[in-house]
A tleap script that builds the chain and sets N, CA, C and O, in Angstrom:
source leaprc.protein.ff14SB
mol = sequence {
  NMET LYS GLU ALA LEU GLU GLU ILE ALA HIE
  GLN LEU THR ARG ILE ALA ASP GLN GLY GLU
  GLN ALA GLY MET GLN ILE SER ARG ALA ASP
  ALA LEU GLU ALA TRP GLY LEU ARG ILE TYR
  GLU GLU ASP PHE LEU ASN ALA LEU THR ARG
  LEU GLY ILE GLU VAL THR CASP
}
set mol.1.N position { 176.630 56.931 84.317 }
set mol.1.CA position { 176.634 58.175 83.574 }
set mol.1.C position { 175.895 58.014 82.251 }
set mol.1.O position { 175.110 58.882 81.870 }
set mol.2.N position { 176.141 56.904 81.546 }
set mol.2.CA position { 175.475 56.679 80.265 }
set mol.2.C position { 173.962 56.620 80.447 }
set mol.2.O position { 173.212 57.173 79.643 }
set mol.3.N position { 173.515 55.947 81.508 }
set mol.3.CA position { 172.082 55.862 81.770 }
set mol.3.C position { 171.484 57.234 82.033 }
set mol.3.O position { 170.373 57.521 81.586 }
set mol.4.N position { 172.197 58.077 82.744 }
set mol.4.CA position { 171.705 59.430 83.027 }
set mol.4.C position { 171.574 60.227 81.739 }
set mol.4.O position { 170.587 60.938 81.550 }
set mol.5.N position { 172.556 60.119 80.852 }
set mol.5.CA position { 172.487 60.845 79.584 }
set mol.5.C position { 171.366 60.314 78.703 }
set mol.5.O position { 170.711 61.085 78.002 }
set mol.6.N position { 171.140 59.013 78.730 }
set mol.6.CA position { 170.031 58.440 77.964 }
set mol.6.C position { 168.691 58.932 78.501 }
set mol.6.O position { 167.767 59.194 77.731 }
set mol.7.N position { 168.590 59.056 79.813 }
set mol.7.CA position { 167.353 59.566 80.422 }
set mol.7.C position { 167.135 61.027 80.036 }
set mol.7.O position { 166.009 61.431 79.749 }
set mol.8.N position { 168.204 61.819 80.029 }
set mol.8.CA position { 168.103 63.220 79.611 }
set mol.8.C position { 167.601 63.290 78.167 }
set mol.8.O position { 166.683 64.050 77.860 }
set mol.9.N position { 168.202 62.501 77.292 }
set mol.9.CA position { 167.798 62.496 75.884 }
set mol.9.C position { 166.337 62.098 75.740 }
set mol.9.O position { 165.605 62.695 74.951 }
set mol.10.N position { 165.911 61.098 76.494 }
set mol.10.CA position { 164.521 60.652 76.442 }
set mol.10.C position { 163.556 61.753 76.884 }
set mol.10.O position { 162.554 62.012 76.217 }
set mol.11.N position { 163.862 62.391 78.000 }
set mol.11.CA position { 162.988 63.443 78.509 }
set mol.11.C position { 162.934 64.638 77.559 }
set mol.11.O position { 161.865 65.208 77.340 }
set mol.12.N position { 164.074 65.017 77.000 }
set mol.12.CA position { 164.094 66.152 76.076 }
set mol.12.C position { 163.332 65.834 74.800 }
set mol.12.O position { 162.656 66.705 74.254 }
set mol.13.N position { 163.429 64.606 74.319 }
set mol.13.CA position { 162.670 64.203 73.138 }
set mol.13.C position { 161.183 64.286 73.422 }
set mol.13.O position { 160.410 64.770 72.596 }
set mol.14.N position { 160.787 63.812 74.591 }
set mol.14.CA position { 159.371 63.872 74.979 }
set mol.14.C position { 158.883 65.320 75.041 }
set mol.14.O position { 157.800 65.639 74.548 }
set mol.15.N position { 159.674 66.176 75.639 }
set mol.15.CA position { 159.310 67.589 75.748 }
set mol.15.C position { 159.241 68.230 74.364 }
set mol.15.O position { 158.325 69.001 74.077 }
set mol.16.N position { 160.205 67.912 73.514 }
set mol.16.CA position { 160.231 68.485 72.162 }
set mol.16.C position { 159.000 68.053 71.383 }
set mol.16.O position { 158.405 68.864 70.674 }
set mol.17.N position { 158.608 66.794 71.502 }
set mol.17.CA position { 157.418 66.306 70.806 }
set mol.17.C position { 156.176 67.058 71.252 }
set mol.17.O position { 155.328 67.400 70.429 }
set mol.18.N position { 156.063 67.316 72.538 }
set mol.18.CA position { 154.928 68.066 73.061 }
set mol.18.C position { 155.007 69.530 72.643 }
set mol.18.O position { 153.985 70.153 72.355 }
set mol.19.N position { 156.207 70.075 72.609 }
set mol.19.CA position { 156.398 71.477 72.271 }
set mol.19.C position { 156.102 71.784 70.824 }
set mol.19.O position { 155.760 72.920 70.497 }
set mol.20.N position { 156.224 70.803 69.945 }
set mol.20.CA position { 155.937 71.021 68.534 }
set mol.20.C position { 154.470 71.301 68.300 }
set mol.20.O position { 154.104 71.928 67.305 }
set mol.21.N position { 153.635 70.848 69.198 }
set mol.21.CA position { 152.197 71.024 69.041 }
set mol.21.C position { 151.773 72.471 69.289 }
set mol.21.O position { 150.790 72.931 68.709 }
set mol.22.N position { 152.475 73.169 70.115 }
set mol.22.CA position { 152.140 74.558 70.438 }
set mol.22.C position { 153.334 75.186 71.142 }
set mol.22.O position { 154.159 74.488 71.731 }
set mol.23.N position { 153.418 76.517 71.075 }
set mol.23.CA position { 154.488 77.186 71.795 }
set mol.23.C position { 154.355 76.919 73.283 }
set mol.23.O position { 153.248 76.844 73.818 }
set mol.24.N position { 155.466 76.780 73.928 }
set mol.24.CA position { 155.430 76.475 75.352 }
set mol.24.C position { 156.202 77.499 76.142 }
set mol.24.O position { 157.185 78.075 75.675 }
set mol.25.N position { 155.731 77.708 77.344 }
set mol.25.CA position { 156.422 78.567 78.291 }
set mol.25.C position { 156.348 77.856 79.639 }
set mol.25.O position { 155.298 77.345 80.029 }
set mol.26.N position { 157.462 77.832 80.332 }
set mol.26.CA position { 157.505 77.163 81.627 }
set mol.26.C position { 158.372 77.993 82.562 }
set mol.26.O position { 159.366 78.588 82.146 }
set mol.27.N position { 157.985 78.023 83.815 }
set mol.27.CA position { 158.811 78.764 84.773 }
set mol.27.C position { 160.043 77.947 85.115 }
set mol.27.O position { 160.023 76.717 85.074 }
set mol.28.N position { 161.104 78.643 85.450 }
set mol.28.CA position { 162.353 77.976 85.844 }
set mol.28.C position { 162.099 77.054 87.036 }
set mol.28.O position { 162.598 75.929 87.074 }
set mol.29.N position { 161.326 77.533 88.004 }
set mol.29.CA position { 161.041 76.742 89.199 }
set mol.29.C position { 160.301 75.450 88.846 }
set mol.29.O position { 160.634 74.386 89.369 }
set mol.30.N position { 159.297 75.534 87.960 }
set mol.30.CA position { 158.550 74.338 87.563 }
set mol.30.C position { 159.426 73.369 86.784 }
set mol.30.O position { 159.343 72.157 86.980 }
set mol.31.N position { 160.269 73.904 85.895 }
set mol.31.CA position { 161.160 73.043 85.121 }
set mol.31.C position { 162.110 72.293 86.047 }
set mol.31.O position { 162.303 71.086 85.897 }
set mol.32.N position { 162.698 72.998 86.996 }
set mol.32.CA position { 163.653 72.354 87.903 }
set mol.32.C position { 162.977 71.393 88.869 }
set mol.32.O position { 163.573 70.391 89.266 }
set mol.33.N position { 161.750 71.686 89.245 }
set mol.33.CA position { 161.016 70.780 90.130 }
set mol.33.C position { 160.755 69.446 89.435 }
set mol.33.O position { 160.734 68.398 90.081 }
set mol.34.N position { 160.557 69.486 88.125 }
set mol.34.CA position { 160.280 68.277 87.364 }
set mol.34.C position { 161.541 67.520 86.973 }
set mol.34.O position { 161.460 66.398 86.472 }
set mol.35.N position { 162.700 68.119 87.195 }
set mol.35.CA position { 163.963 67.542 86.744 }
set mol.35.C position { 164.724 67.015 87.934 }
set mol.35.O position { 165.093 67.788 88.818 }
set mol.36.N position { 164.972 65.714 87.982 }
set mol.36.CA position { 165.601 65.095 89.142 }
set mol.36.C position { 167.116 65.116 89.166 }
set mol.36.O position { 167.704 64.903 90.226 }
set mol.37.N position { 167.776 65.366 88.036 }
set mol.37.CA position { 169.238 65.295 87.970 }
set mol.37.C position { 169.829 66.672 88.197 }
set mol.37.O position { 170.191 67.358 87.241 }
set mol.38.N position { 169.930 67.080 89.438 }
set mol.38.CA position { 170.333 68.440 89.802 }
set mol.38.C position { 171.675 68.864 89.220 }
set mol.38.O position { 171.880 70.043 88.931 }
set mol.39.N position { 172.583 67.922 89.046 }
set mol.39.CA position { 173.907 68.270 88.533 }
set mol.39.C position { 173.819 68.832 87.106 }
set mol.39.O position { 174.710 69.561 86.669 }
set mol.40.N position { 172.756 68.495 86.393 }
set mol.40.CA position { 172.607 68.920 84.999 }
set mol.40.C position { 171.573 70.027 84.821 }
set mol.40.O position { 171.088 70.232 83.709 }
set mol.41.N position { 171.224 70.743 85.884 }
set mol.41.CA position { 170.143 71.733 85.807 }
set mol.41.C position { 170.352 72.754 84.694 }
set mol.41.O position { 169.447 72.969 83.888 }
set mol.42.N position { 171.511 73.383 84.630 }
set mol.42.CA position { 171.734 74.426 83.622 }
set mol.42.C position { 171.716 73.852 82.215 }
set mol.42.O position { 171.194 74.479 81.293 }
set mol.43.N position { 172.287 72.651 82.044 }
set mol.43.CA position { 172.241 72.000 80.733 }
set mol.43.C position { 170.804 71.709 80.326 }
set mol.43.O position { 170.435 71.883 79.165 }
set mol.44.N position { 170.003 71.269 81.274 }
set mol.44.CA position { 168.601 70.980 81.014 }
set mol.44.C position { 167.848 72.245 80.606 }
set mol.44.O position { 167.103 72.232 79.626 }
set mol.45.N position { 168.035 73.324 81.341 }
set mol.45.CA position { 167.356 74.579 81.020 }
set mol.45.C position { 167.811 75.113 79.657 }
set mol.45.O position { 166.995 75.617 78.885 }
set mol.46.N position { 169.089 75.005 79.364 }
set mol.46.CA position { 169.593 75.438 78.056 }
set mol.46.C position { 168.994 74.597 76.935 }
set mol.46.O position { 168.653 75.122 75.875 }
set mol.47.N position { 168.868 73.309 77.164 }
set mol.47.CA position { 168.280 72.432 76.152 }
set mol.47.C position { 166.821 72.793 75.904 }
set mol.47.O position { 166.372 72.793 74.758 }
set mol.48.N position { 166.078 73.100 76.960 }
set mol.48.CA position { 164.688 73.530 76.780 }
set mol.48.C position { 164.619 74.764 75.892 }
set mol.48.O position { 163.779 74.846 74.996 }
set mol.49.N position { 165.492 75.709 76.139 }
set mol.49.CA position { 165.520 76.941 75.351 }
set mol.49.C position { 165.832 76.630 73.889 }
set mol.49.O position { 165.198 77.181 72.988 }
set mol.50.N position { 166.802 75.753 73.652 }
set mol.50.CA position { 167.148 75.385 72.276 }
set mol.50.C position { 165.994 74.680 71.573 }
set mol.50.O position { 165.889 74.724 70.347 }
set mol.51.N position { 165.139 74.036 72.340 }
set mol.51.CA position { 163.967 73.367 71.760 }
set mol.51.C position { 162.814 74.339 71.512 }
set mol.51.O position { 161.756 73.947 71.020 }
set mol.52.N position { 163.027 75.607 71.856 }
set mol.52.CA position { 161.997 76.608 71.615 }
set mol.52.C position { 161.034 76.786 72.766 }
set mol.52.O position { 159.982 77.405 72.607 }
set mol.53.N position { 161.377 76.252 73.918 }
set mol.53.CA position { 160.533 76.402 75.102 }
set mol.53.C position { 161.074 77.571 75.912 }
set mol.53.O position { 162.232 77.576 76.329 }
set mol.54.N position { 160.224 78.544 76.123 }
set mol.54.CA position { 160.656 79.733 76.865 }
set mol.54.C position { 160.670 79.428 78.361 }
set mol.54.O position { 159.651 79.044 78.934 }
set mol.55.N position { 161.822 79.600 78.978 }
set mol.55.CA position { 161.973 79.408 80.416 }
set mol.55.C position { 161.970 80.781 81.067 }
set mol.55.O position { 162.835 81.611 80.788 }
set mol.56.N position { 160.994 81.018 81.934 }
set mol.56.CA position { 160.839 82.325 82.561 }
set mol.56.C position { 161.280 82.268 84.009 }
set mol.56.O position { 161.329 81.195 84.610 }
set mol.57.N position { 161.603 83.428 84.568 }
set mol.57.CA position { 162.016 83.491 85.980 }
set mol.57.C position { 160.858 83.549 86.906 }
set mol.57.O position { 161.042 83.605 88.122 }
savepdb mol mol.pdb
quit
């Protein structure tokens, strides 16, 4: 579990660093396709939104 949370933190940090360069928009389908930890899908999408990345349907 700890390793999974560390991986989530790492991926979100990477996304946030890229997102600071320009506004980002990503489709829900593309975001979920890139995310391997299905149990955390909603948490992942919520985190993207909090980072200022617009998740579209």
